DRENPALUM-336979 format. One record per atom (N, C-alpha, C): residue in one letter; z, y, x. Coordinates in pm, whole numbers, plus 50000, padded with zeros to 5 digits. Each point is the difference from the previous one (the first is absolute). Example, Ala and Ser with C-alpha at 12.3 -4.5 7.8 and 13.67 -1.06 7.14 Angstrom:
a507804943151319
a500005011949911
a500005012050090
s499285010549965
s500065011950082
s500735010949923
This chain:
m110504885749189
m500354984749926
m500784992150121
n501044995250032
n500184992850128
n500104983849962
s500024994650086
s499554986250015
s501014995049912
r500544998649949
r501204993549975
r499554999249803
t499995014849947
t499265004449915
t498854992849949
r499365000350105
r498544994049970
r500254987550002
t501434984450055
t499714992949986
t500774995249888
a500825009449891
a500364998049888
a499225001149922
g499155010250006
g498854999049907
g498724986649996
r500245000050104
r498524983249983
r500924987449949
g501475003849993
g500374987049985
g500395002349859
t500675008049934
t499705007049861
t498584995949969
t498954998450027
t498725000249933
t499684986249995
t500554992150114
t500064988750039
t500994992849892
a500995002249966
a500694994349887
a499525002549867
t499445013049971
t498775002849884
t499414988250005
f499124996750032
f498604994049977
f500674985450042
l501374995050063
l500144986949917
l500735000449882
r500625011949984
r500294995549850
r499384998449884
t498465007850060
t498804999049884
t499814983249967
l500024992050085
l499404990650075
l500934990849856
g499064990349958
g501134987049887
g498934995449910
p499674995949873
p499214989649983
p498415000950035
g499315006850054
g498855002950095
g499944990350093
l501295001550109
l499985001050098
l500474983949961
v500964992749963
v500224984749988
v498744997949965
t499285001849887
t499014996849939
t498734994750154
g499925012750047
g499054990850079
g500194996150071
a501214999750128
a500944990150062
a499564989849939
a500104991549878
a500494988149952
a498684994249984
d498695007150035
d499154999249944
d499324989150157
d500765006250123
d499504994850134
d501174986949980
d500324987449888
d500774991050014
d499224990850059
p500464984250057
p499814993450068
p498654995249917
s499644994149893
s498635003449947
s498905005850019
g500375016550022
g499375001550040
g499385003650131
i501054999850037
i500304993650200
i498654992150008
a500254985849970
a499414988749964
a498555002150023
t499305011849861
t498874999449983
t499735009750109
y500345009350027
y499285008850164
y499754993550076
s501084990650053
s500084994350097
s498424991350017
q500034993649821
q499264990650058
q498225003749933
g500105018049998
g498955006549995
g499655003850153
g500845002050103
g499725003450091
g500004990850073
a500524985950019
a499474986550088
a498534994149960
q499975006949867
q498464993049929
q498425007350065
f500725017749961
f499015004750000
f499595008750087
g501715000050122
g500095009950099
g500495017549949
y499435007650056
y500095012849960
y498925003849848
a499294993249955
a498975000149935
a500605007949859
l501184997549949
l500704999149900
l501055016150022
c500015008250107
c500305012450024
c500215007449899
w498725003049988
w499705009649900
w500445002049892
t500694988549909
t500274997549902
t501715007649944
m500475004950102
m501225004549996
m500165009150021
f498725009650045
f500015016549982
f498865002149839
l499234990750006
l499594999249843
l500525004949865
t501154988750028
t501074994849891
t501055008950011
a500095009250057
a501375010150024
a499865010849908
p499265006849962
p499175015449891
p500464983749869
f499654994049972
f499784994149877
f501104994249972
m500784994450106
m501574995449945
m500735013549960
i499555007850080
i501245011149994
i499765003649837
a499095002050032
a499415006349804
a500414988749910
i499634987749995
i500454993249870
i501755001450001
q500734999250111
q501424998350050
q500285013049923
l499435011550033
l500495011649942
l499784999849837
v498994996849928
v499614995649902
v501184993249887
s500454988250060
s501014992449970
s501595002650064
a500815009350039
a500575006850031
a500485013149931
r498945007449960
r499585008249890
r500654996149837
i499404987649946
i500154998249938
i501204991449981
g501304993350114
g501394998949947
g500175014750046
a500005006950054
a500575011750001
a500335012649847
v498654999349963
v499655007249913
v500704994949857
t499964987549963
t500194991549857
t501304998350021
g500804995950111
g501174994450044
g499874991649999
r499224985149973
r499214986049907
r499884996750185
g499624987249990
g499344986350078
g498445005649936
l499034989550114
l498665001749953
l499714994949892
a501364986549986
a499244990949926
a500475006949847
a501125004849970
a500055005549911
a498735015049938
n499435005650084
n499305003749958
n498834998549956
l499054983450103
l499234995549965
l500004993149871
k501094998349934
k500084993449877
k499615007849916
k499745017650026
k499815009549879
k498085000049983
a500264993750124
a498255002750031
a499434984449991
l500254990750026
l499674985749990
l500154992249905
p498924993949949
p500544987449925
p501154991950032
a500634993849914
a501214991950036
a499534990250132
a498764990449970
a498944988750038
a499655004650148
a499755010449983
a499455004850145
a500945002450109
l501265012749944
l501604997450075
l500434986350092
h499964995449879
h501284985650031
h498634989550051
g498374999150047
g499974995350071
g499855006950139
i499915013650012
i500185007550104
i500994996750048
v501564999049946
v501354995750035
v499894990550082
g499634996249885
g499404977850066
g499784999950105
l499125003350055
l498895002250128
l500875004050088
l500885007549979
l500935006350115
l500664990050033
l500754997149890
l501184987850004
l499644990650171
i498994996049950
i499464990550092
i499505003950166
a499255010649966
a499875003050140
a500995004050105
n501035009649850
n501635002950070
n500694986950069
t499694987749925
t500904988050058
t499294992850097
l498465000749976
l499594994050163
l500365010350116
n499885014649937
n500655003750141
n501465000150042
l501034999549945
l501334994950001
l499884990150088
a499494987449939
a500224991150064
a499684999150174
a498635009949972
a499524998950154
a500815006750098
d500655009249930
d500725011050083
d501064992950033
i500854993049918
i501164993550013
i500184990250126
a498904992450004
a499194987550105
a499795004650165
a498835014349924
a500435003050180
a501275005350092
m500975011849870
m501115002250043
m501104988150068
g499624989249945
g501124988950074
g498944997250080
e498694997349995
e499414994550164
e500495009850128
a499535012149940
a499905010750116
a501584999150052
l501074999749943
l501325000550027
l500074983750106
g499334989049953
g500124987250069
g499595001750121
l498915010450025
l498624999750110
l501105009350149
v501155013449898
v500425006150113
v501474991350025
i500644993249934
i501364991549978
i499934986750068
g498874992849874
g499954985650005
g501034998249902
g499704986550008
g501094994149836
g499624996149883
p500495001049908
p499544989749869
p498975012549910
t498565002750000
t499685007749958
t499824999349878
l500554988349922
l500415001549786
l501094998750008
i500765007450061
i501465005050001
i500175014150025
y498915007550064
y499845011750018
y499785003349880
v498144993149927
v499695006149909
v500465000149889
t501294986949973
t500814999549881
t500675016750026
i500935001250115
i500685011450006
i499595010449949
f498475002750059
f499785014850005
f500194999949804
g498714991749965
g499685000349835
g501035006549960
l501524987250003
l501315006849869
l500825011350040
g499675003950164
g500735014550053
g499065010749900
c498744998250019
c498915013049931
c501015001649855
l499534987049953
l500844996149827
l501205013550016
g500724991850043
g501765006050034
g500235010549946
g498485007050123
g499695018350060
g500265000649900
e498614999449922
e499065009049878
e501334997349901
v500324992249945
v501074998949889
v501135000149999
l500614999750106
l501575006650038
l500105013050038
i498705012350052
i500595008450043
i499065007249914
p500905015049966
p499465013849921
p498225000350078
y499075007549915
y499095001950047
y499655014350152
h501085011549915
h500535009250099
h500594995350109
l500634986050050
l500395003050147
l498944985350048
y499094991349902
y499394993650090
y498895005150038
s499335009849902
s498855013850072
s500245001250103
r500965004750090
r500265004350085
r499724991750111
y500934985450039
y499274986050025
y498805001550038
l498925002149848
l498694997650025
l499495010150090
k500035010549980
k499875014150112
k500084995250121
t501364995550029
t500384998550100
t498994987850102
l499384989649930
l499604991650044
l498495002150064
t499505011949911
t498845004850026
t499835001450153
f500895004650059
f499784999850145
f499274989250140
v500244985949909
v500024989950058
v498494998950025
l499025008249925
l497934995649966
l499805007050164
f501075010150064
f499415008950098
f499604984450110
a500814986950001
a499784994050083
a498454992850016
y499525006549901
y498904996250026
y498365006150076
v501215014849967
v498985011350135
v500334995850113
v501484993350035
v500695001450118
v499134983350079
a499824990949889
a499104988950086
a498895001150014
a499475005949903
a498215004550080
a499985009750082
l501285010250030
l499845005050162
l500274994750115
s500484983449965
s500694993950125
s498404998050075
i499034996649937
i498974987350018
i498955010250052
r499114998150104
r498495006050007
r499704998749903
i499025011349897
i499265002449898
i498655005650094
p498854998149933
p498745007850053
p499975009149917
w500655014649980
w500025011749881
w498525000949943
g499125001950081
g498575002450014
g499724992849868
q499724988750065
q499854988549842
q500535004349895
v501384999650037
v500395001649822
v500195011349939
l499615011650084
l499335012249902
l498605000549985
a499264995250071
a498344995749966
a500784992749846
a500614985349997
a499604993349856
a501235009149898
t500675007649999
t500415006149934
t499465011249890
f499395005150088
f499055015649976
f498884998249999
i499064988449970
i499134994749983
i499804986449917
p500414999349917
p500184987249866
p498784989950039
r500054988250006
r498934989649968
r500214988749927
v499455000649858
v500324995849937
v498624986549998
s501004981850001
s498964993350013
s500094988649850
w499194997849941
w499474994449854
w500724986450020
d500444995650090
d500254987950024
d501274994949916
r500244988749918
r500815001049951
r501664995950012
d499694991050129
d501745003850042
d500315015550061
f499005006350015
f500635018450058
f500315006249877
l499074996349899
l500025007449868
l501884992549901
l500264994950042
l501474986449915
l500885007650068
m499655001250148
m501515007150074
m499915019150006
l498725003449973
l500075013249957
l500835007149845
v500294988249885
v499954993649926
v501575000049987
a499954994350117
a502084994550009
a501065011150082
i499035007450058
i500275009850115
i500385015349846
f498904999549978
f499625014149845
f502064993049899
g499334989149964
g501514995849924
g501204998550055
t500264997350100
t501835001650102
t499705015150032
t499095012350003
t499745010850021
t500845006649855
i498845000049940
i500335004949851
i500174990049940
s501515000849992
s500534983549901
s500695006649858
p499384991049882
p500815008749845
p501024996150048
y501044997550067
y501464995050019
y500515011650018
m499495009550098
m500195014550072
m500325006549861
f498384995549892
f499945014649892
f501304998049960
f500624989849911
f501004997949896
f501715008450101
w499894995050086
w501535001850121
w500055011450019
q498625008250060
q500055011849979
q500695008949863
a498995001049875
a500125009249929
a501714992849897
s500344990949988
s501544995650004
s501345006950090
q499354999250110
q501035007050080
q500115014149982
e498645004349989
e500155017050003
e500654998849821
a499804994349929
a500845006449926
a501354994449999
e500504992150061
e502034995050035
e500095013150081
e499165009250062
e500255006350099
e500495016449896
r499185002449903
r500095006949961
r501174997949899
c500214988449923
c501454996549891
c500985001550137
l500225000650078
l501105002650110
l500385014449976
r498595005150057
r499975014250008
r500835009549885
s499874990049876
s500205008849879
s501404991349967
g500614994050026
g501144995149957
g500014993249938
g498614989550009
g499994992249872
g499735007749846
n499705008850052
n498915005449851
n498834997750011
g499164984150064
g498425004150014
g499185008749863
a500675000149839
a499275005449980
a499625011750011
y500755007950066
y500175016249980
y498585002950090
l500014992750096
l499035002150076
l498554996149994
a500354989249894
a498364999650001
a499105012649954
k498704997750043
k498755007750003
k500305015150065
r501074998550063
r500635012050146
r499774992450093
l499155010750127
l499664993550101
l500265020050076
s501025006250073
s499535009350080
s499475001650137
r499425014550049
r498994994350059
r500274992950122
r501495000650045
r500674997950134
r500834981949995
e499914997449860
e499524986050025
e498374991249962
s499075007349926
s498864997150053
s500055003250148
r499925008850077
r500085000350183
r500494990450040
r501424991649951
r500934994750085
r499404985749991
i499344996249846
i499394986349979
i498734996650116
g499255016549999
g498694999350055
g500034996650173
v501505002450085
v500075000250104
v500854989550022
d500164994049933
d500744985449979
d499174989650011
t499504999349912
t498774987649949
t499165000550134
t499245017550059
t499224997350079
t499994995450183
a501355006649984
a500404990950112
a500414988350032
g500404992149853
g500124987050012
g498834990649993
m498755007349944
m498934989649966
m498995002850192
v500585012049992
v499165004050173
v500964987050116
l501444999149996
l500614994050056
l499214979149947
s499845001049935
s499524986749932
s499194996350103
n498785013049956
n498764991550099
n499635003050117
l501095008150081
l499585001650081
l500964987150063
i500804992049961
i500194988950047
i499444987249980
g499245000049922
g499044992049985
g499265001250082
f499965011250022
f498465002650088
f500644988950150
f500995006550056
f500504997050138
f500084984949999
i500524991749873
i499854985549971
i498624993750047
i498935011749959
i498264988949982
i500275003450154
v499995012450052
v499815002850126
v500434989950133
t501585003049965
t500834987650084
t499014987049985
t500064993249928
t499674984349956
t498714999350064
a498705008649970
a498885001150046
a500095000450145
a500695006850100
a499375000650107
a500964987250072
t500664996549911
t500714982150065
t499254988649988
l500394998049846
l499514982449922
l498735004250025
h499355011649925
h498334996250000
h499685001450100
v499625008450151
v499965000650089
v499564986050069
h501594985949986
h499934992550029
h499534987149948
g499615001549848
g498814994649997
g501254993549849
k501305002049984
k500644996049870
k499925012649892
v499294991849877
v499635004449931
v500324998349863
h500984993449982
h500604995049844
h501114997550006
i501335007549952
i501295001649973
i500694996349895
g500774990150052
g500894992449892
g500755007249888
t501355012050071
t500315005249984
t500425012450049
a500825010049919
a500505008750097
a500614994750175
a501334993149917
a500054993350144
a499234995750071
d498744994349955
d499574989350126
d499205012950061
a499375008749920
a499765012150112
a500815004850108
a501465003449982
a501105000550108
a499444992150092
e500314984749954
e500044991150115
e498825000350080
a498755001749968
a498724997950062
a499805012350051
l500925009450003
l500375011150084
l500565000950143
r500644988950005
r501014995750088
r499365000150139
p499644990949998
p499314999550170
p498695005750006
l499135009249923
l499265011450020
l500445012750007
a500985000249972
a500395016649999
a501405000850054
g500744992750002
g501794997050071
g500864998549916
p501124998350041
p501305000949909
p499965012249931
l499865014350072
l500705008749967
l498805003749805
t498914996050028
t499075005449851
t500454985749913
f500354992050093
f500194984049894
f501465004749931
a500915006450019
a501285005249979
a500305008849946
l499115010249970
l499465014249960
l499644989049768
f498884991950086
f499304995749863
f500844995149919
s500884993550048
s500614985549955
s501075008349900
l500885012750109
l500565007749900
l499785007849935
g498785006349987
g498905009849861
g499974987149907
i499884984850032
i500024991449851
i501054999649965
i501155004650017
i501154996149961
i500795009849960
g500135013250026
g499765015149931
g499045000049930
t498854998149996
t499505004649867
t499524991549887
g500574986050049
g500714993049841
g501045003549980
l500855000850041
l501185008549927
l499285011949925
l499575004850051
l499585011349915
l499084996649912
a499284993349938
a498744999049934
a500844989049875
v500774992050104
v500604989849850
v500205005949901
p501055008950022
p500905003949871
p498695008349876
v498855009550070
v499465005149984
v498754988149863
l499734995650071
l498954987849929
l501404991149874
a500554999650077
a501354999249876
a500205006449874
g500375012950058
g500205015149935
g498674998349880
s498615000950051
s499615003449940
s499554991449908
a500114990350033
a499384986349820
a501275002449933
a501005006050019
a501064998749902
a499715014949957
y499515011350024
y500045008949921
y498665002449934
a499074989950042
a498615000649920
a500394991649906
v500564983749987
v500324993249897
v500915008149918
a500945000850014
a501095008649904
a499455015449890
e499165009050096
e499295011749898
e499064991049918
s498884990550074
s499354990849883
s500525003449873
f500914992750064
f501154991649823
f501135007949956
g499895012750007
g500515015350013
g502094989750015
w500404994850081
w500964999150091
w500825008850045
k500845003749957
k500935008950134
k500204991250151
g499865008850055
g499464992750178
g500475009650104
s501225001850087
s499745016450123
s500244985450090
l500055009450106
l500934992250129
l500695008650016
e500345008949896
e501395010950071
e501014990849907
m499614991849869
m500614994249932
m501054987650023
p501194997449986
p500214986950057
p499444989249880
a500294987450042
a499384992549931
a499614993549873
g502035002449971
g500644999749939
g498675007149803
r499665007950078
r499775011549866
r498304998150017
a499334994250051
a498885000249992
a499284983650064
q500824991549942
q499894986350054
q498244992649990
g499185007649920
g498474992750002
g499545004550140
f500095009750006
f499545010250114
f500934991550137
y500604996150046
y500584994850063
y499814978749985
l499524999549916
l499584986150002
l498724999450063
i499125010249937
i498615001250097
i500355001450123
v500425006350078
v500435003950157
v500314984650045
a501224995649952
a500314985150062
a499344988349972
a498585001449838
a499744989849989
a498575002550172
a499365011749968
a499305000550097
a500314998650135
t501075002150044
t500515000050190
t500104983749970
i500364993149923
i500224984450006
i499014995749966
a499205001849951
a498494993549976
a499405000150105
g500355016050113
g499034997950131
g500694996550094
l501434996950006
l500344995050123
l500034984749954
l500174994349861
l499324983550038
l498714995949977
v499095011150030
v498704998650031
v499855000150147
a500905007650081
a500175003250115
a500254985550095
l501124992149892
l500624989950095
l498974991349989
t498464997349900
t499234985750024
t499485000850078
p499124995050059
p498094996350103
p499625007749970
l499945007849849
l498455009050003
l499665006150094
d498525003050067
d499275005050015
d500275011650011
a501275006950078
a500175013749962
a498915009550047
i498895001650081
i498975014250020
i499154995549877
r499914992649918
r499154993349866
r501125009349903
m501355001550004
m500535003049920
m499605019850012
l500765002650132
l499525012150007
l498665004749954
f498934993850067
f498825006049983
f499535000949865
w499804989649925
w499794998049871
w500665013749931
s501814999949997
s500115011049966
s499685012750020
a499605001550135
a499665016150001
a498175001049911
v499714988450010
v498784999649914
v500265001249829
v500924997549917
v500695001649936
v500105015049932
n500794999650163
n500565019049912
n498635008050049
g498794994050012
g498955013350081
g499184998149845
i500374989849959
i498854998649858
i501295004149833
v501115000450021
v500855004649872
v499955015750082
a500135007850053
a500235009750051
a498365004349926
v498874993149980
v498865014849910
v500405002049902
p500414986649878
p500455008349885
p501295010450003
l500804994450115
l500815007049971
l500235011950041
m499785005250097
m498965012250066
m499255010049878
a499384991349915
a499305011649907
a501275005449893
a500454989949927
a501075002549964
a501075007849992
i500545000950107
i500665006550098
i499385016749972
m498514999950056
m499255010549965
m500255015249891
l499624985949906
l499795004449890
l501315004549920
v501404992050041
v501175003349941
v500225015750074
v499995003050176
v500225013350050
v499165008549906
a498834999349936
a499285011249974
a500094999649857
n500984997549916
n500364994449876
n501315012949961
r499525007849910
r501005012050001
r501274998349886
k499474994149932
k501114989849919
k501294996650069
l499814991150089
l500784989850058
l500065014250116
m499945008650060
m500105010750148
m500275012650004
g499605005349836
g499975009649957
g498985011350071
r500655010850071
r499595009350081
r499804991650165
f500494990649998
f500504997850156
f498974987050043
t498295002249869
t499784990350086
t498975001050157
a499474989949998
a499375001750178
a499505014150000
s499315003250140
s499215009350047
s499074994250016
r498855008250002
r498274995949990
r499764987850128
a500675012150054
a500094995650210
a500884984850007
l500614997149906
l501054987550002
l498804990549940
l499815003449875
l498804988549899
l499234999150100
i499235006250060
i498274999150033
i500814989950110
g500864998950113
g500454993350100
g501044983349890
g500315000549925
g500434987549971
g498444989749957
w499305008849846
w498974995249998
w499124996250133
i499915007050093
i498864995350104
i501414984950110
a501005003049962
a500474985550055
a499444988749882
t500115002549881
t499904988449900
t498564996450036
a498805009949981
a498824998150060
a499924991050134
l500725002150092
l499884991750117
l500554987250009
m501185001449936
m500394983649965
m499134993549942
t499675005249867
t498724991749941
t498994993750072
v499445006750065
v498694998950100
v500424984650096
v501335002450018
v500144990250127
v500464990449928
v500364997349863
v500554991949950
v498684990049962
a498855010949934
a498634992449904
a499314998250137
a499325004650123
a499564990050100
a501004988550084
m500935000249994
m500514987050011
m500184989349900
f499465007349837
f499974986849951
f498394996649984
v498975011550019
v499104996750052
v499404989750104
t500705004450106
t499684989250139
t500274984149937
s500604997649981
s501364986349906
s499084999049985
l499575005349847
l499454985149897
l498245002850055
g499745008050078
g498365003550117
g500284986150125
g501284997850001
g500354984850083
g500094989049970
């Protein structure tokens, strides 16, 4: 085989791999939104390298629960809330969706505010105007651009995440200490440590990700069937199952890897220099400027803007899918606004509510932190319900999850339960 043939073969393989990436990649990348960046930055600043292990511990369980969510959407041709509606009492489903709306709105507010602040840091100018432009721009894109075109834009934006890898490699890091903290976990029963642990778990394994990926897999199936979603219900080819596995695994590994590098970067700069409290993701970027140099500062700031543009549509869209499906409304990002008025009303309401909160002087870090804690708490009953759905033969037919996937999903649920319970115990005890 000559060199040209080998090069062509590698190009074909790479192109094939990139084509398999979609909902899983976007979901994983959206997890590293500005609120996630702020949470990881606060963890690195406050506790140094002590929380590096969380990124590796959560990765396999994050993959398992997202694979379960993706499988539900792909097999049934419906989103997560539509399936949970058949497995949960209406009051329980509406309670979960209501808490999801609260957490997503807080996340949206923090993300939009962080984007405006980050742009202000880089180019100067009026932050509030930037905040307004970002909020309305994201809303316009989601309402006016069909999903199959918009998803390509979201997929391309995932490349901005590598700014955090470059930022980490641009400073001096004691990798021996990092590796020790990563592979020899240390847990403190201190209330602040456990609150941070719940926040990290809540921002890493977030309920909105479950709803988003399930709905996007259902969208993908509908697009491939030419709109005949009923034909594809309870069908999942081996090839499609493999695509979902590769896509989801790649997205979740990327998400946790970026989170790891954010913790390492802030631990090696902010924590070492005694700056242990971070207000927002933009505050983390600004604090890095004198400590890590202009390159790291610029990369960190531009990454905030890129991840915000990626995450805001996911947060608003996942809220809309959850509400529309729980009430039985027609709704899809592929449908024009005139045919899915209730769905797009939720998209607009969530985004505008987030924008209005972002324009207030409310403490952004408290919004970020407590939305992550709410996510961690809501995730427990939601994950248990998801596991019951994916094991239900009435809903999934012969495409119920494998034993290995069920074990992984239930371990992830148990892990989140233990962390949240420990937080409550220490909080009540303190």
